[in-house]
mmCIF file as gemmi writes it, N, C-alpha and C atoms, coordinates in Angstrom:
data_model
loop_
_atom_site.group_PDB
_atom_site.id
_atom_site.type_symbol
_atom_site.label_atom_id
_atom_site.label_alt_id
_atom_site.label_comp_id
_atom_site.label_asym_id
_atom_site.label_entity_id
_atom_site.label_seq_id
_atom_site.pdbx_PDB_ins_code
_atom_site.Cartn_x
_atom_site.Cartn_y
_atom_site.Cartn_z
_atom_site.occupancy
_atom_site.B_iso_or_equiv
_atom_site.pdbx_formal_charge
_atom_site.auth_seq_id
_atom_site.auth_asym_id
_atom_site.pdbx_PDB_model_num
ATOM 1 N N . MET Axp A 1 ? 82.978 365.456 23.382 1 0 ? 1 A 1
ATOM 2 C CA . MET Axp A 1 ? 82.179 366.104 22.362 1 0 ? 1 A 1
ATOM 3 C C . MET Axp A 1 ? 82.669 365.664 20.98 1 0 ? 1 A 1
ATOM 4 N N . GLN Axp A 2 ? 81.74 365.487 20.065 1 0 ? 2 A 1
ATOM 5 C CA . GLN Axp A 2 ? 82.065 365.026 18.725 1 0 ? 2 A 1
ATOM 6 C C . GLN Axp A 2 ? 82.637 366.167 17.884 1 0 ? 2 A 1
ATOM 7 N N . ALA Axp A 3 ? 83.675 365.874 17.125 1 0 ? 3 A 1
ATOM 8 C CA . ALA Axp A 3 ? 84.292 366.888 16.266 1 0 ? 3 A 1
ATOM 9 C C . ALA Axp A 3 ? 83.355 367.227 15.107 1 0 ? 3 A 1
ATOM 10 N N . PHE Axp A 4 ? 83.394 368.482 14.689 1 0 ? 4 A 1
ATOM 11 C CA . PHE Axp A 4 ? 82.558 368.931 13.576 1 0 ? 4 A 1
ATOM 12 C C . PHE Axp A 4 ? 83.062 368.335 12.271 1 0 ? 4 A 1
ATOM 13 N N . GLU Axp A 5 ? 82.146 367.819 11.469 1 0 ? 5 A 1
ATOM 14 C CA . GLU Axp A 5 ? 82.495 367.323 10.138 1 0 ? 5 A 1
ATOM 15 C C . GLU Axp A 5 ? 81.599 368.029 9.126 1 0 ? 5 A 1
ATOM 16 N N . ASP Axp A 6 ? 82.22 368.634 8.142 1 0 ? 6 A 1
ATOM 17 C CA . ASP Axp A 6 ? 81.494 369.347 7.101 1 0 ? 6 A 1
ATOM 18 C C . ASP Axp A 6 ? 80.469 368.422 6.449 1 0 ? 6 A 1
ATOM 19 N N . TRP Axp A 7 ? 79.279 368.967 6.162 1 0 ? 7 A 1
ATOM 20 C CA . TRP Axp A 7 ? 78.201 368.171 5.589 1 0 ? 7 A 1
ATOM 21 C C . TRP Axp A 7 ? 78.599 367.581 4.242 1 0 ? 7 A 1
ATOM 22 N N . ASN Axp A 8 ? 79.289 368.353 3.415 1 0 ? 8 A 1
ATOM 23 C CA . ASN Axp A 8 ? 79.746 367.843 2.114 1 0 ? 8 A 1
ATOM 24 C C . ASN Axp A 8 ? 80.696 366.66 2.29 1 0 ? 8 A 1
ATOM 25 N N . GLN Axp A 9 ? 81.537 366.725 3.316 1 0 ? 9 A 1
ATOM 26 C CA . GLN Axp A 9 ? 82.469 365.63 3.586 1 0 ? 9 A 1
ATOM 27 C C . GLN Axp A 9 ? 81.722 364.376 4.032 1 0 ? 9 A 1
ATOM 28 N N . LYS Axp A 10 ? 80.664 364.547 4.824 1 0 ? 10 A 1
ATOM 29 C CA . LYS Axp A 10 ? 79.852 363.401 5.253 1 0 ? 10 A 1
ATOM 30 C C . LYS Axp A 10 ? 79.217 362.719 4.053 1 0 ? 10 A 1
ATOM 31 N N . VAL Axp A 11 ? 78.647 363.524 3.153 1 0 ? 11 A 1
ATOM 32 C CA . VAL Axp A 11 ? 78 362.969 1.964 1 0 ? 11 A 1
ATOM 33 C C . VAL Axp A 11 ? 79.03 362.251 1.097 1 0 ? 11 A 1
ATOM 34 N N . LYS Axp A 12 ? 80.186 362.863 0.92 1 0 ? 12 A 1
ATOM 35 C CA . LYS Axp A 12 ? 81.254 362.264 0.113 1 0 ? 12 A 1
ATOM 36 C C . LYS Axp A 12 ? 81.683 360.924 0.709 1 0 ? 12 A 1
ATOM 37 N N . LYS Axp A 13 ? 81.866 360.891 2.015 1 0 ? 13 A 1
ATOM 38 C CA . LYS Axp A 13 ? 82.299 359.675 2.699 1 0 ? 13 A 1
ATOM 39 C C . LYS Axp A 13 ? 81.27 358.551 2.508 1 0 ? 13 A 1
ATOM 40 N N . THR Axp A 14 ? 79.998 358.877 2.663 1 0 ? 14 A 1
ATOM 41 C CA . THR Axp A 14 ? 78.933 357.893 2.482 1 0 ? 14 A 1
ATOM 42 C C . THR Axp A 14 ? 78.883 357.408 1.039 1 0 ? 14 A 1
ATOM 43 N N . PHE Axp A 15 ? 78.974 358.331 0.096 1 0 ? 15 A 1
ATOM 44 C CA . PHE Axp A 15 ? 78.927 357.967 -1.326 1 0 ? 15 A 1
ATOM 45 C C . PHE Axp A 15 ? 80.093 357.057 -1.688 1 0 ? 15 A 1
ATOM 46 N N . ASN Axp A 16 ? 81.297 357.428 -1.267 1 0 ? 16 A 1
ATOM 47 C CA . ASN Axp A 16 ? 82.479 356.634 -1.6 1 0 ? 16 A 1
ATOM 48 C C . ASN Axp A 16 ? 82.414 355.237 -0.989 1 0 ? 16 A 1
ATOM 49 N N . ALA Axp A 17 ? 81.757 355.109 0.166 1 0 ? 17 A 1
ATOM 50 C CA . ALA Axp A 17 ? 81.636 353.81 0.825 1 0 ? 17 A 1
ATOM 51 C C . ALA Axp A 17 ? 80.644 352.892 0.113 1 0 ? 17 A 1
ATOM 52 N N . THR Axp A 18 ? 79.74 353.472 -0.663 1 0 ? 18 A 1
ATOM 53 C CA . THR Axp A 18 ? 78.674 352.672 -1.276 1 0 ? 18 A 1
ATOM 54 C C . THR Axp A 18 ? 78.725 352.65 -2.803 1 0 ? 18 A 1
ATOM 55 N N . SER Axp A 19 ? 79.76 353.205 -3.403 1 0 ? 19 A 1
ATOM 56 C CA . SER Axp A 19 ? 79.816 353.298 -4.86 1 0 ? 19 A 1
ATOM 57 C C . SER Axp A 19 ? 81.165 352.837 -5.397 1 0 ? 19 A 1
ATOM 58 N N . ASN Axp A 20 ? 81.171 352.444 -6.659 1 0 ? 20 A 1
ATOM 59 C CA . ASN Axp A 20 ? 82.428 352.086 -7.321 1 0 ? 20 A 1
ATOM 60 C C . ASN Axp A 20 ? 83.189 353.32 -7.774 1 0 ? 20 A 1
ATOM 61 N N . GLU Axp A 21 ? 82.496 354.426 -7.951 1 0 ? 21 A 1
ATOM 62 C CA . GLU Axp A 21 ? 83.114 355.689 -8.373 1 0 ? 21 A 1
ATOM 63 C C . GLU Axp A 21 ? 83.575 356.481 -7.154 1 0 ? 21 A 1
ATOM 64 N N . VAL Axp A 22 ? 84.743 357.075 -7.246 1 0 ? 22 A 1
ATOM 65 C CA . VAL Axp A 22 ? 85.249 357.942 -6.18 1 0 ? 22 A 1
ATOM 66 C C . VAL Axp A 22 ? 84.916 359.376 -6.564 1 0 ? 22 A 1
ATOM 67 N N . VAL Axp A 23 ? 84.438 360.15 -5.595 1 0 ? 23 A 1
ATOM 68 C CA . VAL Axp A 23 ? 84.035 361.525 -5.868 1 0 ? 23 A 1
ATOM 69 C C . VAL Axp A 23 ? 84.827 362.504 -5.013 1 0 ? 23 A 1
ATOM 70 N N . LEU Axp A 24 ? 84.804 363.755 -5.437 1 0 ? 24 A 1
ATOM 71 C CA . LEU Axp A 24 ? 85.425 364.859 -4.71 1 0 ? 24 A 1
ATOM 72 C C . LEU Axp A 24 ? 84.389 365.95 -4.506 1 0 ? 24 A 1
ATOM 73 N N . THR Axp A 25 ? 84.567 366.737 -3.46 1 0 ? 25 A 1
ATOM 74 C CA . THR Axp A 25 ? 83.727 367.92 -3.315 1 0 ? 25 A 1
ATOM 75 C C . THR Axp A 25 ? 84.206 368.952 -4.333 1 0 ? 25 A 1
ATOM 76 N N . VAL Axp A 26 ? 83.397 369.953 -4.577 1 0 ? 26 A 1
ATOM 77 C CA . VAL Axp A 26 ? 83.759 371.011 -5.526 1 0 ? 26 A 1
ATOM 78 C C . VAL Axp A 26 ? 85.032 371.714 -5.059 1 0 ? 26 A 1
ATOM 79 N N . THR Axp A 27 ? 85.145 371.943 -3.765 1 0 ? 27 A 1
ATOM 80 C CA . THR Axp A 27 ? 86.326 372.607 -3.208 1 0 ? 27 A 1
ATOM 81 C C . THR Axp A 27 ? 87.582 371.766 -3.426 1 0 ? 27 A 1
ATOM 82 N N . GLU Axp A 28 ? 87.496 370.46 -3.166 1 0 ? 28 A 1
ATOM 83 C CA . GLU Axp A 28 ? 88.648 369.576 -3.361 1 0 ? 28 A 1
ATOM 84 C C . GLU Axp A 28 ? 89.07 369.533 -4.83 1 0 ? 28 A 1
ATOM 85 N N . ALA Axp A 29 ? 88.094 369.442 -5.717 1 0 ? 29 A 1
ATOM 86 C CA . ALA Axp A 29 ? 88.394 369.425 -7.151 1 0 ? 29 A 1
ATOM 87 C C . ALA Axp A 29 ? 89.049 370.739 -7.571 1 0 ? 29 A 1
ATOM 88 N N . GLY Axp A 30 ? 88.53 371.842 -7.064 1 0 ? 30 A 1
ATOM 89 C CA . GLY Axp A 30 ? 89.103 373.149 -7.366 1 0 ? 30 A 1
ATOM 90 C C . GLY Axp A 30 ? 90.538 373.263 -6.889 1 0 ? 30 A 1
ATOM 91 N N . ASN Axp A 31 ? 90.804 372.744 -5.701 1 0 ? 31 A 1
ATOM 92 C CA . ASN Axp A 31 ? 92.169 372.782 -5.164 1 0 ? 31 A 1
ATOM 93 C C . ASN Axp A 31 ? 93.138 372.007 -6.053 1 0 ? 31 A 1
ATOM 94 N N . MET Axp A 32 ? 92.682 370.888 -6.615 1 0 ? 32 A 1
ATOM 95 C CA . MET Axp A 32 ? 93.546 370.098 -7.502 1 0 ? 32 A 1
ATOM 96 C C . MET Axp A 32 ? 93.889 370.863 -8.775 1 0 ? 32 A 1
ATOM 97 N N . LEU Axp A 33 ? 92.963 371.723 -9.216 1 0 ? 33 A 1
ATOM 98 C CA . LEU Axp A 33 ? 93.174 372.484 -10.447 1 0 ? 33 A 1
ATOM 99 C C . LEU Axp A 33 ? 93.644 373.915 -10.184 1 0 ? 33 A 1
ATOM 100 N N . GLY Axp A 34 ? 93.797 374.278 -8.916 1 0 ? 34 A 1
ATOM 101 C CA . GLY Axp A 34 ? 94.226 375.634 -8.583 1 0 ? 34 A 1
ATOM 102 C C . GLY Axp A 34 ? 93.127 376.665 -8.735 1 0 ? 34 A 1
ATOM 103 N N . LEU Axp A 35 ? 91.874 376.246 -8.544 1 0 ? 35 A 1
ATOM 104 C CA . LEU Axp A 35 ? 90.731 377.148 -8.684 1 0 ? 35 A 1
ATOM 105 C C . LEU Axp A 35 ? 89.994 377.289 -7.358 1 0 ? 35 A 1
ATOM 106 N N . SER Axp A 36 ? 89.3 378.41 -7.206 1 0 ? 36 A 1
ATOM 107 C CA . SER Axp A 36 ? 88.451 378.588 -6.029 1 0 ? 36 A 1
ATOM 108 C C . SER Axp A 36 ? 87.18 377.762 -6.219 1 0 ? 36 A 1
ATOM 109 N N . LYS Axp A 37 ? 86.38 377.666 -5.179 1 0 ? 37 A 1
ATOM 110 C CA . LYS Axp A 37 ? 85.127 376.911 -5.26 1 0 ? 37 A 1
ATOM 111 C C . LYS Axp A 37 ? 84.208 377.486 -6.34 1 0 ? 37 A 1
ATOM 112 N N . ASP Axp A 38 ? 84.052 378.807 -6.373 1 0 ? 38 A 1
ATOM 113 C CA . ASP Axp A 38 ? 83.186 379.439 -7.372 1 0 ? 38 A 1
ATOM 114 C C . ASP Axp A 38 ? 83.725 379.245 -8.788 1 0 ? 38 A 1
ATOM 115 N N . GLN Axp A 39 ? 85.043 379.367 -8.945 1 0 ? 39 A 1
ATOM 116 C CA . GLN Axp A 39 ? 85.65 379.151 -10.258 1 0 ? 39 A 1
ATOM 117 C C . GLN Axp A 39 ? 85.455 377.705 -10.711 1 0 ? 39 A 1
ATOM 118 N N . MET Axp A 40 ? 85.539 376.769 -9.762 1 0 ? 40 A 1
ATOM 119 C CA . MET Axp A 40 ? 85.371 375.356 -10.089 1 0 ? 40 A 1
ATOM 120 C C . MET Axp A 40 ? 83.946 375.065 -10.526 1 0 ? 40 A 1
ATOM 121 N N . LYS Axp A 41 ? 82.973 375.689 -9.878 1 0 ? 41 A 1
ATOM 122 C CA . LYS Axp A 41 ? 81.572 375.503 -10.278 1 0 ? 41 A 1
ATOM 123 C C . LYS Axp A 41 ? 81.366 375.979 -11.715 1 0 ? 41 A 1
ATOM 124 N N . THR Axp A 42 ? 81.93 377.126 -12.047 1 0 ? 42 A 1
ATOM 125 C CA . THR Axp A 42 ? 81.828 377.657 -13.405 1 0 ? 42 A 1
ATOM 126 C C . THR Axp A 42 ? 82.533 376.732 -14.39 1 0 ? 42 A 1
ATOM 127 N N . TYR Axp A 43 ? 83.714 376.261 -14.023 1 0 ? 43 A 1
ATOM 128 C CA . TYR Axp A 43 ? 84.486 375.35 -14.871 1 0 ? 43 A 1
ATOM 129 C C . TYR Axp A 43 ? 83.705 374.058 -15.127 1 0 ? 43 A 1
ATOM 130 N N . ALA Axp A 44 ? 83.084 373.517 -14.089 1 0 ? 44 A 1
ATOM 131 C CA . ALA Axp A 44 ? 82.302 372.281 -14.224 1 0 ? 44 A 1
ATOM 132 C C . ALA Axp A 44 ? 81.138 372.477 -15.186 1 0 ? 44 A 1
ATOM 133 N N . ASP Axp A 45 ? 80.488 373.641 -15.115 1 0 ? 45 A 1
ATOM 134 C CA . ASP Axp A 45 ? 79.371 373.933 -16.02 1 0 ? 45 A 1
ATOM 135 C C . ASP Axp A 45 ? 79.846 374.074 -17.467 1 0 ? 45 A 1
ATOM 136 N N . LYS Axp A 46 ? 80.904 374.841 -17.672 1 0 ? 46 A 1
ATOM 137 C CA . LYS Axp A 46 ? 81.398 375.11 -19.028 1 0 ? 46 A 1
ATOM 138 C C . LYS Axp A 46 ? 81.954 373.867 -19.708 1 0 ? 46 A 1
ATOM 139 N N . ASN Axp A 47 ? 82.546 372.972 -18.925 1 0 ? 47 A 1
ATOM 140 C CA . ASN Axp A 47 ? 83.189 371.791 -19.495 1 0 ? 47 A 1
ATOM 141 C C . ASN Axp A 47 ? 82.356 370.522 -19.352 1 0 ? 47 A 1
ATOM 142 N N . SER Axp A 48 ? 81.119 370.674 -18.961 1 0 ? 48 A 1
ATOM 143 C CA . SER Axp A 48 ? 80.166 369.555 -18.862 1 0 ? 48 A 1
ATOM 144 C C . SER Axp A 48 ? 80.711 368.374 -18.062 1 0 ? 48 A 1
ATOM 145 N N . LEU Axp A 49 ? 81.319 368.668 -16.914 1 0 ? 49 A 1
ATOM 146 C CA . LEU Axp A 49 ? 81.786 367.593 -16.046 1 0 ? 49 A 1
ATOM 147 C C . LEU Axp A 49 ? 80.577 366.887 -15.43 1 0 ? 49 A 1
ATOM 148 N N . THR Axp A 50 ? 80.737 365.607 -15.126 1 0 ? 50 A 1
ATOM 149 C CA . THR Axp A 50 ? 79.659 364.834 -14.518 1 0 ? 50 A 1
ATOM 150 C C . THR Axp A 50 ? 79.436 365.317 -13.091 1 0 ? 50 A 1
ATOM 151 N N . LYS Axp A 51 ? 78.214 365.714 -12.799 1 0 ? 51 A 1
ATOM 152 C CA . LYS Axp A 51 ? 77.857 366.175 -11.46 1 0 ? 51 A 1
ATOM 153 C C . LYS Axp A 51 ? 77.03 365.093 -10.779 1 0 ? 51 A 1
ATOM 154 N N . VAL Axp A 52 ? 77.482 364.655 -9.622 1 0 ? 52 A 1
ATOM 155 C CA . VAL Axp A 52 ? 76.733 363.681 -8.839 1 0 ? 52 A 1
ATOM 156 C C . VAL Axp A 52 ? 75.877 364.48 -7.865 1 0 ? 52 A 1
ATOM 157 N N . PRO Axp A 53 ? 74.558 364.512 -8.095 1 0 ? 53 A 1
ATOM 158 C CA . PRO Axp A 53 ? 73.701 365.347 -7.248 1 0 ? 53 A 1
ATOM 159 C C . PRO Axp A 53 ? 73.625 364.839 -5.815 1 0 ? 53 A 1
ATOM 160 N N . ILE Axp A 54 ? 73.472 365.768 -4.903 1 0 ? 54 A 1
ATOM 161 C CA . ILE Axp A 54 ? 73.277 365.459 -3.491 1 0 ? 54 A 1
ATOM 162 C C . ILE Axp A 54 ? 71.8 365.661 -3.193 1 0 ? 54 A 1
ATOM 163 N N . MET Axp A 55 ? 71.182 364.659 -2.63 1 0 ? 55 A 1
ATOM 164 C CA . MET Axp A 55 ? 69.755 364.748 -2.31 1 0 ? 55 A 1
ATOM 165 C C . MET Axp A 55 ? 69.487 365.934 -1.386 1 0 ? 55 A 1
ATOM 166 N N . ARG Axp A 56 ? 68.304 366.473 -1.467 1 0 ? 56 A 1
ATOM 167 C CA . ARG Axp A 56 ? 67.82 367.58 -0.644 1 0 ? 56 A 1
ATOM 168 C C . ARG Axp A 56 ? 68.425 368.92 -1.024 1 0 ? 56 A 1
ATOM 169 N N . SER Axp A 57 ? 69.222 368.972 -2.068 1 0 ? 57 A 1
ATOM 170 C CA . SER Axp A 57 ? 69.81 370.249 -2.441 1 0 ? 57 A 1
ATOM 171 C C . SER Axp A 57 ? 70.012 370.324 -3.952 1 0 ? 57 A 1
ATOM 172 N N . VAL Axp A 58 ? 69.472 371.352 -4.544 1 0 ? 58 A 1
ATOM 173 C CA . VAL Axp A 58 ? 69.593 371.542 -5.989 1 0 ? 58 A 1
ATOM 174 C C . VAL Axp A 58 ? 70.986 372.04 -6.356 1 0 ? 58 A 1
ATOM 175 N N . HIS Axp A 59 ? 71.603 372.813 -5.481 1 0 ? 59 A 1
ATOM 176 C CA . HIS Axp A 59 ? 72.853 373.495 -5.808 1 0 ? 59 A 1
ATOM 177 C C . HIS Axp A 59 ? 74.106 372.753 -5.368 1 0 ? 59 A 1
ATOM 178 N N . ARG Axp A 60 ? 73.956 371.661 -4.653 1 0 ? 60 A 1
ATOM 179 C CA . ARG Axp A 60 ? 75.127 370.92 -4.18 1 0 ? 60 A 1
ATOM 180 C C . ARG Axp A 60 ? 75.327 369.669 -5.018 1 0 ? 60 A 1
ATOM 181 N N . TYR Axp A 61 ? 76.578 369.376 -5.293 1 0 ? 61 A 1
ATOM 182 C CA . TYR Axp A 61 ? 76.895 368.176 -6.049 1 0 ? 61 A 1
ATOM 183 C C . TYR Axp A 61 ? 78.347 367.8 -5.792 1 0 ? 61 A 1
ATOM 184 N N . LEU Axp A 62 ? 78.69 366.574 -6.154 1 0 ? 62 A 1
ATOM 185 C CA . LEU Axp A 62 ? 80.051 366.076 -6.073 1 0 ? 62 A 1
ATOM 186 C C . LEU Axp A 62 ? 80.542 365.85 -7.499 1 0 ? 62 A 1
ATOM 187 N N . LEU Axp A 63 ? 81.847 365.832 -7.67 1 0 ? 63 A 1
ATOM 188 C CA . LEU Axp A 63 ? 82.44 365.626 -8.994 1 0 ? 63 A 1
ATOM 189 C C . LEU Axp A 63 ? 83.242 364.325 -8.995 1 0 ? 63 A 1
ATOM 190 N N . LEU Axp A 64 ? 83.287 363.659 -10.142 1 0 ? 64 A 1
ATOM 191 C CA . LEU Axp A 64 ? 84.018 362.403 -10.247 1 0 ? 64 A 1
ATOM 192 C C . LEU Axp A 64 ? 85.523 362.658 -10.196 1 0 ? 64 A 1
ATOM 193 N N . LYS Axp A 65 ? 86.189 361.946 -9.306 1 0 ? 65 A 1
ATOM 194 C CA . LYS Axp A 65 ? 87.634 362.11 -9.144 1 0 ? 65 A 1
ATOM 195 C C . LYS Axp A 65 ? 88.375 361.74 -10.426 1 0 ? 65 A 1
ATOM 196 N N . SER Axp A 66 ? 87.904 360.73 -11.129 1 0 ? 66 A 1
ATOM 197 C CA . SER Axp A 66 ? 88.578 360.285 -12.359 1 0 ? 66 A 1
ATOM 198 C C . SER Axp A 66 ? 88.598 361.387 -13.419 1 0 ? 66 A 1
ATOM 199 N N . GLU Axp A 67 ? 87.511 362.156 -13.525 1 0 ? 67 A 1
ATOM 200 C CA . GLU Axp A 67 ? 87.477 363.254 -14.499 1 0 ? 67 A 1
ATOM 201 C C . GLU Axp A 67 ? 88.448 364.367 -14.113 1 0 ? 67 A 1
ATOM 202 N N . ILE Axp A 68 ? 88.529 364.67 -12.834 1 0 ? 68 A 1
ATOM 203 C CA . ILE Axp A 68 ? 89.43 365.73 -12.367 1 0 ? 68 A 1
ATOM 204 C C . ILE Axp A 68 ? 90.881 365.302 -12.568 1 0 ? 68 A 1
ATOM 205 N N . GLU Axp A 69 ? 91.195 364.048 -12.235 1 0 ? 69 A 1
ATOM 206 C CA . GLU Axp A 69 ? 92.563 363.559 -12.414 1 0 ? 69 A 1
ATOM 207 C C . GLU Axp A 69 ? 92.968 363.566 -13.887 1 0 ? 69 A 1
ATOM 208 N N . ALA Axp A 70 ? 92.027 363.276 -14.78 1 0 ? 70 A 1
ATOM 209 C CA . ALA Axp A 70 ? 92.324 363.312 -16.217 1 0 ? 70 A 1
ATOM 210 C C . ALA Axp A 70 ? 92.655 364.73 -16.667 1 0 ? 70 A 1
ATOM 211 N N . LEU Axp A 71 ? 92.017 365.724 -16.067 1 0 ? 71 A 1
ATOM 212 C CA . LEU Axp A 71 ? 92.295 367.121 -16.406 1 0 ? 71 A 1
ATOM 213 C C . LEU Axp A 71 ? 93.663 367.561 -15.887 1 0 ? 71 A 1
ATOM 214 N N . VAL Axp A 72 ? 94.06 367.028 -14.735 1 0 ? 72 A 1
ATOM 215 C CA . VAL Axp A 72 ? 95.333 367.41 -14.117 1 0 ? 72 A 1
ATOM 216 C C . VAL Axp A 72 ? 96.511 366.866 -14.924 1 0 ? 72 A 1
ATOM 217 N N . LYS Axp A 73 ? 96.338 365.702 -15.53 1 0 ? 73 A 1
ATOM 218 C CA . LYS Axp A 73 ? 97.443 365.065 -16.289 1 0 ? 73 A 1
ATOM 219 C C . LYS Axp A 73 ? 97.815 365.824 -17.522 1 0 ? 73 A 1
């Protein structure tokens, strides 16, 4: 039987394989900054972080890893 893979992780994996930009899920970005998923969504909105939209969903998006790493430094 095939192991379960989160849908956001599948999208991230596909995007990273086909793009020059590396992305993170909202949860992963939040973990890097010590924030919950909901807090990270609010933070992304307030600080105008680049959101990479996911097709078929208005509310789902990925965040650029380079922007998150710049915030951590």
